[in-house]
ZADRENDREN-761985 format. One line per field, with one value per atom (N, C-alpha, C): residue number from 1; residue in three letters; chain; x, y, z. Coordinates in Angstrom, 1 decimal, decimal comma, always signed. Layout:
<sites>
nr: (NUM; ...)
rest: (Ala; ...)
kette: (A; ...)
u: (X; ...)
v: (Y; ...)
w: (Z; ...)
</sites>
This chain:
<sites>
nr: (1; 1; 1; 2; 2; 2; 3; 3; 3; 4; 4; 4; 5; 5; 5; 6; 6; 6; 7; 7; 7; 8; 8; 8; 9; 9; 9; 10; 10; 10; 11; 11; 11; 12; 12; 12; 13; 13; 13; 14; 14; 14; 15; 15; 15; 16; 16; 16; 17; 17; 17; 18; 18; 18; 19; 19; 19; 20; 20; 20; 21; 21; 21; 22; 22; 22; 23; 23; 23; 24; 24; 24; 25; 25; 25; 26; 26; 26; 27; 27; 27; 28; 28; 28; 29; 29; 29; 30; 30; 30; 31; 31; 31; 32; 32; 32; 33; 33; 33; 34; 34; 34; 35; 35; 35; 36; 36; 36; 37; 37; 37; 38; 38; 38; 39; 39; 39; 40; 40; 40; 41; 41; 41; 42; 42; 42; 43; 43; 43; 44; 44; 44; 45; 45; 45; 46; 46; 46; 47; 47; 47; 48; 48; 48; 49; 49; 49; 50; 50; 50; 51; 51; 51; 52; 52; 52; 53; 53; 53; 54; 54; 54; 55; 55; 55; 56; 56; 56; 57; 57; 57; 58; 58; 58; 59; 59; 59; 60; 60; 60; 61; 61; 61; 62; 62; 62; 63; 63; 63; 64; 64; 64; 65; 65; 65; 66; 66; 66; 67; 67; 67; 68; 68; 68; 69; 69; 69; 70; 70; 70; 71; 71; 71; 72; 72; 72; 73; 73; 73; 74; 74; 74; 75; 75; 75; 76; 76; 76; 77; 77; 77; 78; 78; 78; 79; 79; 79; 80; 80; 80; 81; 81; 81; 82; 82; 82; 83; 83; 83; 84; 84; 84; 85; 85; 85; 86; 86; 86; 87; 87; 87; 88; 88; 88; 89; 89; 89; 90; 90; 90; 91; 91; 91; 92; 92; 92; 93; 93; 93; 94; 94; 94; 95; 95; 95; 96; 96; 96; 97; 97; 97; 98; 98; 98; 99; 99; 99; 100; 100; 100; 101; 101; 101; 102; 102; 102; 103; 103; 103; 104; 104; 104; 105; 105; 105; 106; 106; 106; 107; 107; 107; 108; 108; 108; 109; 109; 109; 110; 110; 110; 111; 111; 111; 112; 112; 112; 113; 113; 113; 114; 114; 114; 115; 115; 115; 116; 116; 116; 117; 117; 117; 118; 118; 118; 119; 119; 119; 120; 120; 120; 121; 121; 121; 122; 122; 122; 123; 123; 123; 124; 124; 124; 125; 125; 125; 126; 126; 126; 127; 127; 127; 128; 128; 128; 129; 129; 129; 130; 130; 130; 131; 131; 131; 132; 132; 132; 133; 133; 133; 134; 134; 134; 135; 135; 135; 136; 136; 136; 137; 137; 137; 138; 138; 138; 139; 139; 139; 140; 140; 140; 141; 141; 141; 142; 142; 142; 143; 143; 143; 144; 144; 144; 145; 145; 145; 146; 146; 146; 147; 147; 147; 148; 148; 148; 149; 149; 149; 150; 150; 150; 151; 151; 151; 152; 152; 152; 153; 153; 153; 154; 154; 154; 155; 155; 155; 156; 156; 156; 157; 157; 157; 158; 158; 158; 159; 159; 159; 160; 160; 160)
rest: (Met; Met; Met; Leu; Leu; Leu; Ala; Ala; Ala; Ser; Ser; Ser; Ile; Ile; Ile; Pro; Pro; Pro; Val; Val; Val; Trp; Trp; Trp; Val; Val; Val; Pro; Pro; Pro; Val; Val; Val; Leu; Leu; Leu; Phe; Phe; Phe; Leu; Leu; Leu; Gly; Gly; Gly; Leu; Leu; Leu; Val; Val; Val; Phe; Phe; Phe; Leu; Leu; Leu; Gly; Gly; Gly; Tyr; Tyr; Tyr; Arg; Arg; Arg; Gln; Gln; Gln; Ser; Ser; Ser; Leu; Leu; Leu; Pro; Pro; Pro; Arg; Arg; Arg; Ala; Ala; Ala; Val; Val; Val; Lys; Lys; Lys; Pro; Pro; Pro; Gly; Gly; Gly; Thr; Thr; Thr; Leu; Leu; Leu; Val; Val; Val; Ala; Ala; Ala; Val; Val; Val; Ala; Ala; Ala; Leu; Leu; Leu; Ala; Ala; Ala; Met; Met; Met; Phe; Phe; Phe; Gly; Gly; Gly; Phe; Phe; Phe; Ser; Ser; Ser; Leu; Leu; Leu; Tyr; Tyr; Tyr; Gly; Gly; Gly; Val; Val; Val; Val; Val; Val; Gly; Gly; Gly; Thr; Thr; Thr; Phe; Phe; Phe; Gly; Gly; Gly; Ala; Ala; Ala; Glu; Glu; Glu; Pro; Pro; Pro; Leu; Leu; Leu; Ala; Ala; Ala; Leu; Leu; Leu; Leu; Leu; Leu; Leu; Leu; Leu; Trp; Trp; Trp; Ala; Ala; Ala; Ala; Ala; Ala; Ala; Ala; Ala; Tyr; Tyr; Tyr; Ala; Ala; Ala; Ile; Ile; Ile; Ala; Ala; Ala; Val; Val; Val; Phe; Phe; Phe; Leu; Leu; Leu; Gly; Gly; Gly; Ala; Ala; Ala; Thr; Thr; Thr; Phe; Phe; Phe; Phe; Phe; Phe; Ala; Ala; Ala; Pro; Pro; Pro; Arg; Arg; Arg; Gly; Gly; Gly; Leu; Leu; Leu; Ala; Ala; Ala; Ala; Ala; Ala; Val; Val; Val; Gly; Gly; Gly; Thr; Thr; Thr; Ser; Ser; Ser; Val; Val; Val; His; His; His; Val; Val; Val; Pro; Pro; Pro; Gly; Gly; Gly; Ser; Ser; Ser; Trp; Trp; Trp; Val; Val; Val; Pro; Pro; Pro; Leu; Leu; Leu; Val; Val; Val; Leu; Leu; Leu; Leu; Leu; Leu; Leu; Leu; Leu; Ala; Ala; Ala; Ile; Ile; Ile; Phe; Phe; Phe; Ala; Ala; Ala; Ala; Ala; Ala; Lys; Lys; Lys; Phe; Phe; Phe; Ala; Ala; Ala; Leu; Leu; Leu; Gly; Gly; Gly; Phe; Phe; Phe; Ala; Ala; Ala; Ala; Ala; Ala; Gly; Gly; Gly; Val; Val; Val; Arg; Arg; Arg; Ser; Ser; Ser; Pro; Pro; Pro; Leu; Leu; Leu; Leu; Leu; Leu; His; His; His; His; His; His; Phe; Phe; Phe; Gly; Gly; Gly; Phe; Phe; Phe; Ile; Ile; Ile; Thr; Thr; Thr; Thr; Thr; Thr; Met; Met; Met; Ser; Ser; Ser; Ala; Ala; Ala; Val; Val; Val; Leu; Leu; Leu; Gly; Gly; Gly; Ala; Ala; Ala; Leu; Leu; Leu; Ser; Ser; Ser; Gly; Gly; Gly; Gly; Gly; Gly; Phe; Phe; Phe; Gly; Gly; Gly; Ala; Ala; Ala; Arg; Arg; Arg; Ala; Ala; Ala; Val; Val; Val; Ala; Ala; Ala; Val; Val; Val; His; His; His; Arg; Arg; Arg; Cys; Cys; Cys; Ala; Ala; Ala; Thr; Thr; Thr; Ala; Ala; Ala; Thr; Thr; Thr; Ser; Ser; Ser; Ala; Ala; Ala; Ala; Ala; Ala)
kette: (A; A; A; A; A; A; A; A; A; A; A; A; A; A; A; A; A; A; A; A; A; A; A; A; A; A; A; A; A; A; A; A; A; A; A; A; A; A; A; A; A; A; A; A; A; A; A; A; A; A; A; A; A; A; A; A; A; A; A; A; A; A; A; A; A; A; A; A; A; A; A; A; A; A; A; A; A; A; A; A; A; A; A; A; A; A; A; A; A; A; A; A; A; A; A; A; A; A; A; A; A; A; A; A; A; A; A; A; A; A; A; A; A; A; A; A; A; A; A; A; A; A; A; A; A; A; A; A; A; A; A; A; A; A; A; A; A; A; A; A; A; A; A; A; A; A; A; A; A; A; A; A; A; A; A; A; A; A; A; A; A; A; A; A; A; A; A; A; A; A; A; A; A; A; A; A; A; A; A; A; A; A; A; A; A; A; A; A; A; A; A; A; A; A; A; A; A; A; A; A; A; A; A; A; A; A; A; A; A; A; A; A; A; A; A; A; A; A; A; A; A; A; A; A; A; A; A; A; A; A; A; A; A; A; A; A; A; A; A; A; A; A; A; A; A; A; A; A; A; A; A; A; A; A; A; A; A; A; A; A; A; A; A; A; A; A; A; A; A; A; A; A; A; A; A; A; A; A; A; A; A; A; A; A; A; A; A; A; A; A; A; A; A; A; A; A; A; A; A; A; A; A; A; A; A; A; A; A; A; A; A; A; A; A; A; A; A; A; A; A; A; A; A; A; A; A; A; A; A; A; A; A; A; A; A; A; A; A; A; A; A; A; A; A; A; A; A; A; A; A; A; A; A; A; A; A; A; A; A; A; A; A; A; A; A; A; A; A; A; A; A; A; A; A; A; A; A; A; A; A; A; A; A; A; A; A; A; A; A; A; A; A; A; A; A; A; A; A; A; A; A; A; A; A; A; A; A; A; A; A; A; A; A; A; A; A; A; A; A; A; A; A; A; A; A; A; A; A; A; A; A; A; A; A; A; A; A; A; A; A; A; A; A; A; A; A; A; A; A; A; A; A; A; A; A; A; A; A; A; A; A; A; A; A; A; A; A; A; A; A; A; A; A; A; A; A; A; A; A; A)
u: (+37,5; +37,9; +39,3; +40,3; +41,7; +41,6; +40,7; +40,6; +40,3; +39,7; +39,5; +40,6; +41,7; +42,9; +43,7; +43,9; +44,5; +45,9; +46,4; +47,7; +48,8; +48,7; +49,8; +50,1; +49,2; +49,3; +50,4; +50,3; +51,4; +52,8; +52,7; +53,9; +54,5; +53,7; +54,2; +54,7; +54,1; +54,5; +55,8; +56,1; +57,4; +58,4; +58,2; +59,0; +59,5; +58,5; +58,8; +59,6; +59,5; +60,3; +61,7; +61,9; +63,1; +63,9; +63,1; +63,7; +64,2; +63,3; +63,7; +64,7; +64,9; +66,0; +67,4; +67,3; +68,5; +68,9; +68,0; +68,4; +68,8; +68,7; +69,2; +70,8; +71,2; +72,7; +73,4; +74,6; +75,4; +75,6; +75,5; +75,6; +76,0; +76,5; +76,8; +75,7; +75,0; +73,9; +74,1; +73,7; +73,6; +72,4; +72,6; +71,6; +70,2; +70,4; +69,1; +68,3; +69,0; +68,3; +67,3; +67,7; +66,8; +65,8; +66,1; +65,0; +63,9; +64,3; +63,4; +62,6; +63,1; +62,3; +61,3; +61,8; +61,0; +59,8; +60,1; +59,0; +58,0; +58,4; +57,6; +56,7; +57,2; +56,4; +55,4; +55,9; +55,1; +53,9; +54,0; +52,9; +52,1; +52,8; +52,0; +51,1; +51,5; +50,7; +49,6; +50,1; +49,0; +47,9; +48,3; +47,3; +46,4; +47,0; +46,1; +45,1; +45,4; +44,5; +43,5; +43,9; +43,0; +42,2; +42,7; +42,0; +40,9; +41,0; +40,1; +39,1; +39,6; +38,7; +38,3; +38,9; +38,7; +39,4; +39,2; +39,9; +39,4; +39,1; +38,7; +39,7; +39,4; +40,3; +41,0; +40,2; +40,9; +41,8; +41,5; +42,3; +43,7; +43,5; +44,8; +45,5; +45,0; +45,6; +46,4; +45,7; +46,3; +47,5; +47,3; +48,3; +49,5; +49,3; +50,4; +51,1; +50,3; +51,0; +51,8; +51,2; +52,1; +53,3; +53,2; +54,5; +55,4; +55,1; +56,0; +56,5; +55,9; +56,5; +57,4; +57,1; +58,0; +59,3; +59,2; +60,3; +61,3; +60,7; +61,5; +61,8; +61,1; +61,3; +61,6; +61,5; +61,6; +62,9; +63,9; +65,3; +65,7; +65,2; +65,5; +65,0; +63,8; +63,3; +63,7; +63,8; +63,9; +65,2; +65,9; +67,1; +68,3; +69,0; +70,1; +71,2; +71,9; +73,0; +74,3; +75,4; +76,6; +76,8; +76,3; +76,4; +77,8; +78,4; +79,7; +79,8; +80,1; +80,2; +81,5; +81,2; +82,3; +82,2; +83,0; +82,9; +81,5; +80,7; +79,4; +78,3; +78,7; +77,8; +77,9; +76,9; +77,0; +76,8; +77,7; +77,7; +76,7; +75,7; +74,5; +74,7; +74,8; +74,7; +73,5; +73,5; +72,3; +71,2; +70,0; +68,9; +67,6; +67,0; +65,6; +64,6; +64,8; +63,7; +63,0; +63,7; +63,1; +62,0; +62,4; +61,6; +60,2; +60,5; +59,4; +58,4; +58,9; +58,1; +57,5; +58,2; +57,6; +56,4; +56,6; +55,6; +54,4; +54,8; +53,7; +52,7; +53,3; +52,6; +51,8; +52,4; +51,6; +50,4; +50,7; +49,5; +48,4; +48,8; +47,9; +47,1; +47,8; +47,1; +46,3; +46,6; +45,9; +44,6; +44,8; +43,6; +42,6; +43,1; +42,3; +41,5; +42,3; +41,7; +40,7; +40,9; +40,0; +38,8; +38,9; +37,8; +37,0; +37,6; +36,8; +36,1; +36,9; +36,4; +35,1; +35,0; +33,9; +32,9; +33,1; +32,3; +32,0; +33,2; +33,0; +32,5; +31,6; +31,2; +32,3; +33,4; +34,6; +35,2; +35,0; +35,5; +34,9; +33,7; +33,1; +33,2; +33,9; +34,1; +35,2; +35,0; +35,9; +37,3; +37,2; +38,4; +39,2; +38,6; +39,3; +40,0; +39,4; +39,8; +41,0; +40,9; +41,9; +43,2; +42,9; +44,0; +44,8; +44,1; +44,7; +45,5; +44,9; +45,6; +46,8; +46,9; +48,1; +49,1; +48,7; +49,5; +50,3; +49,6; +50,3; +51,2; +50,8; +51,6; +52,9; +52,7; +54,0; +54,9; +54,3; +55,1; +56,0; +55,3; +56,0; +56,9; +56,6; +57,6; +58,8; +58,8; +60,0; +60,8; +60,5; +61,3; +62,0; +61,1; +61,5; +62,6; +62,5; +63,5; +64,9; +64,8; +65,9; +66,7; +65,9; +66,4; +67,1; +66,4; +66,9; +68,3; +68,4; +69,7; +70,8; +70,5; +71,6; +72,0; +71,0; +71,3; +72,1; +71,8; +72,6; +74,0; +74,2; +75,5; +76,3; +75,7; +76,5; +76,8; +75,9; +76,1; +77,2; +77,1; +78,0; +79,4; +79,6; +80,9; +81,4; +80,5; +81,0; +81,4; +80,6; +80,9; +82,2; +82,6; +83,8; +85,1)
v: (-109,6; -110,8; -111,2; -110,3; -110,6; -110,9; -110,6; -110,9; -112,4; -113,2; -114,5; -115,4; -114,9; -115,7; -116,0; -117,3; -117,7; -117,1; -116,7; -116,1; -116,9; -118,3; -119,1; -119,0; -118,5; -118,5; -117,5; -116,2; -115,3; -115,6; -116,4; -116,8; -117,9; -118,8; -119,8; -119,2; -118,1; -117,4; -116,8; -116,3; -115,6; -116,8; -117,8; -118,9; -119,5; -119,5; -120,1; -119,1; -117,9; -116,8; -116,9; -117,1; -117,2; -118,5; -119,6; -120,9; -120,8; -120,1; -119,9; -118,9; -118,0; -117,0; -117,8; -118,6; -119,5; -120,3; -120,7; -121,7; -120,8; -119,5; -118,7; -118,6; -119,0; -118,9; -120,2; -120,1; -121,4; -122,2; -123,5; -124,2; -125,7; -126,4; -127,8; -128,5; -129,5; -130,2; -131,7; -132,4; -133,9; -134,2; -135,3; -135,6; -136,0; -136,6; -136,9; -135,7; -134,5; -133,3; -132,9; -133,0; -132,6; -133,6; -134,9; -135,9; -135,6; -135,3; -135,0; -133,8; -132,7; -131,6; -132,1; -132,9; -133,4; -134,1; -135,0; -135,7; -134,9; -134,0; -132,9; -132,3; -131,7; -131,1; -132,0; -133,3; -134,2; -134,5; -134,7; -134,8; -133,6; -132,5; -131,2; -131,0; -131,3; -131,0; -132,1; -133,4; -134,4; -134,2; -133,8; -133,4; -132,3; -131,4; -130,3; -130,8; -131,8; -132,3; -133,2; -134,1; -135,0; -134,2; -133,2; -132,6; -131,6; -131,2; -130,4; -131,1; -132,1; -132,8; -134,2; -134,7; -136,0; -137,1; -138,3; -139,2; -139,4; -138,2; -138,1; -138,7; -139,9; -140,6; -139,7; -138,8; -138,0; -137,0; -136,4; -135,4; -136,1; -137,3; -138,0; -138,4; -138,9; -139,3; -138,2; -137,0; -135,7; -135,3; -135,3; -134,9; -135,8; -137,1; -138,1; -137,9; -137,7; -137,6; -136,3; -135,3; -133,9; -134,2; -134,8; -135,1; -135,9; -136,9; -137,8; -137,0; -136,3; -135,5; -134,5; -133,9; -132,9; -133,5; -134,6; -135,3; -135,8; -136,5; -137,1; -136,3; -135,3; -134,4; -132,9; -132,7; -131,3; -130,8; -131,7; -131,3; -129,9; -129,8; -128,4; -127,3; -127,4; -126,2; -126,1; -127,3; -127,3; -127,7; -128,6; -129,1; -128,1; -128,0; -127,1; -127,4; -126,3; -126,6; -126,3; -126,9; -126,7; -127,4; -128,5; -129,4; -129,9; -130,0; -130,6; -131,3; -132,6; -133,5; -133,0; -132,9; -132,5; -133,5; -134,6; -135,7; -136,3; -136,4; -136,9; -136,0; -134,7; -133,6; -133,2; -132,4; -131,9; -130,4; -129,7; -128,3; -127,8; -127,1; -126,6; -125,0; -124,7; -123,2; -122,7; -121,4; -120,6; -120,6; -120,6; -120,6; -120,0; -119,2; -118,7; -119,8; -120,8; -121,7; -122,4; -122,8; -123,3; -122,2; -120,9; -119,9; -119,9; -119,8; -119,8; -121,0; -122,2; -123,4; -123,5; -123,0; -122,8; -121,9; -120,7; -119,7; -120,1; -120,7; -121,2; -122,3; -123,1; -124,2; -123,5; -122,5; -121,8; -121,1; -120,5; -119,7; -120,8; -121,8; -122,8; -123,3; -123,6; -124,2; -123,1; -121,9; -120,7; -120,6; -120,7; -120,6; -121,6; -122,9; -124,1; -123,7; -123,3; -123,0; -121,9; -120,9; -119,7; -120,3; -121,1; -121,5; -122,5; -123,2; -124,1; -123,3; -122,2; -121,3; -120,7; -120,2; -119,4; -120,4; -121,7; -122,7; -122,4; -122,1; -121,7; -122,9; -122,6; -123,7; -124,2; -123,4; -123,8; -125,2; -125,5; -126,8; -127,9; -127,7; -128,9; -128,7; -127,7; -127,5; -128,4; -129,0; -130,0; -129,4; -128,2; -127,4; -126,9; -126,6; -126,1; -127,3; -128,5; -129,6; -130,1; -130,2; -130,8; -129,8; -128,5; -127,5; -127,5; -127,4; -127,4; -128,6; -129,7; -131,0; -131,1; -130,7; -130,8; -129,8; -128,6; -127,5; -128,0; -128,5; -129,0; -130,1; -131,1; -132,2; -131,7; -130,9; -130,3; -129,6; -128,8; -127,9; -128,8; -129,7; -130,7; -131,5; -131,9; -132,7; -131,9; -130,6; -129,7; -130,0; -130,2; -130,6; -131,9; -132,8; -134,2; -134,2; -133,4; -133,2; -132,8; -131,7; -131,2; -132,3; -133,1; -134,1; -135,2; -135,6; -136,6; -136,1; -134,9; -134,4; -134,3; -133,9; -134,0; -135,4; -136,3; -137,7; -138,3; -138,0; -138,5; -138,0; -136,8; -136,2; -136,8; -137,1; -137,8; -139,2; -139,8; -141,3; -141,4; -140,5; -140,5; -140,4; -139,5; -139,1; -140,2; -140,9; -141,8; -143,2; -143,4; -144,6; -144,4; -143,2; -143,0; -143,0)
w: (-31,5; -32,0; -31,5; -31,4; -31,0; -29,6; -28,9; -27,4; -27,2; -28,2; -28,1; -28,5; -28,9; -29,2; -27,9; -27,6; -26,5; -26,3; -25,1; -24,9; -25,4; -25,4; -25,8; -27,3; -28,1; -29,6; -30,0; -29,5; -29,8; -29,2; -28,0; -27,4; -28,3; -28,8; -29,8; -31,0; -31,6; -32,8; -32,6; -31,4; -31,1; -31,0; -30,3; -30,1; -31,5; -32,4; -33,8; -34,6; -34,4; -35,0; -34,5; -33,2; -32,6; -33,2; -33,2; -33,8; -35,1; -35,9; -37,4; -37,6; -36,7; -36,9; -36,6; -35,5; -35,2; -36,3; -37,0; -38,2; -39,4; -39,3; -40,4; -40,1; -39,0; -38,9; -39,1; -39,6; -39,8; -38,5; -38,5; -37,3; -37,6; -36,6; -36,7; -35,9; -36,6; -36,0; -36,0; -35,1; -35,2; -36,2; -37,0; -37,9; -37,2; -36,0; -35,2; -34,7; -34,6; -34,2; -35,3; -36,6; -37,6; -37,8; -37,6; -37,6; -36,6; -35,4; -34,5; -34,7; -35,4; -35,8; -36,9; -37,8; -38,9; -38,4; -37,3; -36,7; -36,1; -35,4; -34,7; -35,6; -36,7; -37,7; -38,4; -38,6; -39,1; -38,2; -37,0; -36,1; -35,9; -35,9; -35,8; -36,9; -38,1; -39,3; -39,5; -39,1; -39,3; -38,3; -37,1; -36,0; -36,5; -37,2; -37,7; -38,6; -39,5; -40,4; -39,7; -38,9; -38,3; -37,2; -36,5; -35,5; -36,1; -37,3; -38,0; -38,8; -39,7; -40,6; -40,2; -39,1; -38,6; -39,5; -39,3; -40,2; -41,7; -42,2; -43,6; -44,6; -45,2; -46,1; -47,2; -47,9; -48,8; -48,3; -47,2; -46,5; -46,1; -45,5; -45,1; -46,4; -47,4; -48,6; -49,2; -49,3; -49,9; -49,0; -47,7; -46,7; -47,0; -46,9; -47,1; -48,5; -49,5; -50,9; -50,9; -50,4; -50,4; -49,5; -48,4; -47,6; -48,3; -48,9; -49,7; -50,9; -51,5; -52,7; -52,1; -51,0; -50,6; -50,0; -49,4; -49,0; -50,0; -50,9; -52,0; -53,2; -53,5; -54,6; -54,2; -53,0; -52,6; -52,1; -52,4; -52,0; -52,8; -54,0; -54,7; -53,9; -53,3; -52,5; -51,1; -50,5; -49,0; -48,3; -49,0; -48,4; -48,5; -47,4; -47,3; -48,3; -48,8; -49,7; -49,0; -49,4; -48,9; -47,5; -47,3; -46,1; -46,2; -45,0; -44,8; -43,4; -43,5; -42,2; -41,5; -40,2; -39,2; -38,0; -38,2; -37,1; -37,2; -36,2; -36,1; -36,3; -36,6; -36,9; -38,3; -38,7; -40,1; -40,0; -40,7; -40,7; -41,7; -41,1; -42,0; -42,2; -43,5; -43,5; -43,2; -42,8; -42,4; -43,5; -43,2; -44,2; -43,6; -44,4; -43,9; -44,3; -45,0; -45,4; -44,1; -43,1; -41,9; -41,3; -41,2; -40,7; -41,6; -42,8; -43,7; -43,5; -43,4; -43,3; -41,9; -40,8; -39,5; -39,5; -40,1; -40,0; -41,0; -42,1; -42,9; -42,2; -41,6; -40,8; -39,7; -39,0; -38,0; -38,6; -39,7; -40,3; -40,8; -41,4; -41,8; -40,7; -39,5; -38,4; -37,7; -37,8; -37,2; -38,1; -39,4; -40,2; -39,9; -39,7; -39,4; -38,0; -37,0; -35,7; -35,7; -36,6; -36,8; -37,3; -38,4; -39,1; -38,2; -37,4; -36,5; -35,4; -34,9; -33,8; -34,2; -35,5; -35,9; -36,6; -36,7; -37,2; -38,7; -39,5; -40,8; -41,6; -42,6; -43,5; -44,4; -44,5; -45,3; -44,8; -43,4; -43,0; -43,7; -44,3; -45,1; -46,6; -46,9; -48,4; -49,0; -50,0; -50,6; -50,9; -51,6; -51,9; -50,7; -49,7; -48,5; -47,8; -47,7; -47,1; -47,9; -49,2; -49,9; -50,0; -50,1; -50,1; -48,8; -47,6; -46,4; -46,1; -46,4; -46,2; -47,0; -48,3; -49,1; -48,7; -48,3; -47,9; -46,6; -45,6; -44,4; -44,7; -45,5; -45,9; -46,5; -47,5; -48,2; -47,3; -46,5; -45,5; -44,5; -44,0; -43,0; -43,7; -44,9; -45,8; -46,0; -46,1; -46,2; -45,2; -43,9; -42,8; -42,9; -43,5; -43,7; -44,8; -45,9; -46,9; -46,4; -45,5; -44,8; -43,9; -43,3; -42,5; -43,3; -44,3; -45,2; -45,8; -46,2; -46,9; -45,8; -44,6; -43,5; -43,3; -43,2; -42,8; -44,0; -45,1; -46,4; -46,3; -46,0; -45,8; -44,8; -43,6; -42,6; -42,9; -43,5; -43,8; -45,0; -45,9; -47,0; -46,5; -45,6; -45,1; -44,3; -43,4; -42,6; -43,3; -44,5; -45,3; -46,0; -46,4; -47,1; -46,4)
</sites>
């Protein structure tokens, strides 16, 4: 069964681990960089839902609702603490949250790919569709919450 996993999957996994590790270190980032990451995760998770379940209205609605909740109410769980504007950049303390989010999205997409690959009946099960849609929406919304927090820090400092 492991032989049927494409070579790029473990390479992608290692790349995500590396990116997540880098974000565990303090750094200065441009707000646009985190917006780009948030948009990439937005697209990646939405593609996972649409690619697996099609344009299923309930799946898309749950994905969008979970995304919005994570962005607007998820600052407690996802947004970095201790942000400080430094010129046009924002100093972001290191955090393991991005690594957890990246690997959780990877695991969810892997599970969807596996279920599709073995033609699992779960792909048509209401509970599976709703759970996976909401999970992917919430996880990618975590990146949105981080981007919003950094953008707010940058704009609050530039306005002051």
